[in-house]
C-alpha positions as CSV (number, residue, x, y, z in Angstrom):
1,M,55.8,25.4,-26.4
2,Q,56.4,27.3,-29.2
3,F,60.2,27.8,-27.3
4,V,60.3,23.5,-27.7
5,F,59.3,24.2,-31.2
6,F,62.2,26.6,-32.0
7,I,65.0,24.8,-30.0
8,V,64.1,21.4,-32.5
9,I,64.3,23.4,-35.1
10,L,67.4,24.5,-34.3
11,L,68.8,21.1,-34.4
12,L,67.4,19.7,-38.0
13,L,69.0,22.3,-38.7
14,A,72.2,21.5,-37.7
15,V,71.6,18.5,-38.6
16,A,70.6,19.4,-41.8
17,I,73.2,21.6,-42.1
18,F,75.8,18.6,-40.9
19,A,74.9,16.1,-43.6
20,F,75.4,18.3,-46.1
21,Q,79.0,19.4,-44.8
22,N,79.7,15.4,-44.2
23,P,79.3,14.3,-48.2
24,D,82.3,11.3,-47.2
25,P,82.4,8.2,-46.9
26,V,82.6,6.0,-43.5
27,T,82.8,2.9,-43.0
28,V,80.8,1.9,-39.6
29,R,81.4,-1.0,-38.0
30,F,79.8,-3.3,-34.8
31,L,80.5,-6.2,-33.2
32,V,80.7,-8.8,-36.6
33,W,78.3,-6.1,-38.9
34,R,80.5,-3.7,-40.9
35,T,78.8,-1.0,-44.0
36,S,80.5,1.7,-45.3
37,S,78.7,5.0,-46.4
38,S,78.6,8.5,-46.8
39,L,79.1,10.1,-43.4
40,A,76.5,12.3,-43.8
41,I,73.7,9.2,-44.0
42,V,74.9,7.8,-41.0
43,G,74.7,11.3,-38.7
44,L,70.4,11.8,-40.1
45,A,71.3,7.7,-38.9
46,A,71.7,8.7,-35.8
47,T,69.0,11.1,-35.0
48,A,66.3,9.8,-36.8
49,G,67.2,6.6,-34.1
50,G,67.6,8.9,-31.0
51,A,64.9,11.0,-31.8
52,L,62.8,7.9,-31.7
53,M,63.7,6.7,-28.6
54,A,63.6,10.0,-27.3
55,G,59.8,10.1,-28.2
56,L,59.2,5.6,-27.3
57,V,59.8,6.6,-23.6
58,G,58.4,9.9,-23.8
59,F,55.2,7.6,-24.9
60,A,55.8,5.3,-22.5
61,A,56.2,8.1,-20.0
62,R,52.3,9.2,-21.0
63,I,50.9,6.1,-20.7
64,R,51.9,5.7,-17.3
65,R,51.1,9.4,-16.6
66,W,47.6,7.8,-17.8
67,R,47.1,5.2,-16.7
68,R,47.9,6.4,-12.8
69,G,45.3,9.0,-14.0
70,R,42.2,6.7,-14.3
71,P,40.4,5.4,-11.4
72,P,40.9,1.2,-10.7
73,S,38.4,-0.9,-12.7
74,A,35.2,-2.7,-11.2
75,G,37.0,-6.3,-12.5
76,S,40.8,-5.5,-10.9
77,A,42.6,-7.3,-9.2
78,D,44.0,-5.0,-7.6
79,Q,41.9,-4.1,-5.5
80,P,37.9,-5.8,-5.2
81,A,34.6,-4.3,-7.3
82,P,33.0,-2.1,-4.5
83,A,29.9,-3.5,-2.7
84,T,26.9,-2.0,-3.6
85,P,24.5,-0.5,-1.2
86,G,21.7,-2.9,-0.7
87,T,23.4,-6.0,-1.2
88,P,24.3,-8.9,1.3
89,D,28.3,-8.8,0.4
90,R,27.8,-13.3,0.6
91,P,25.7,-15.2,-2.0
């Protein structure tokens, strides 16, 4: 875990250095949308967007693993509820 933290810190430091060394204005075009901003802002926004997407994918995988590890609920549509011993199956 500490190794991953160290790598993330190095990547964030590289992005910060890139941002400080590139304050030039650039024009960003996407389909019909067009804006002009500092290259530093564009780089930081792209990094933040990528981190957000990676976090969402990781969160979805964590939820999937968590749900797979849980036993099915008693009222689940996938499996019928288990019969309790000593009670008939029919009313």
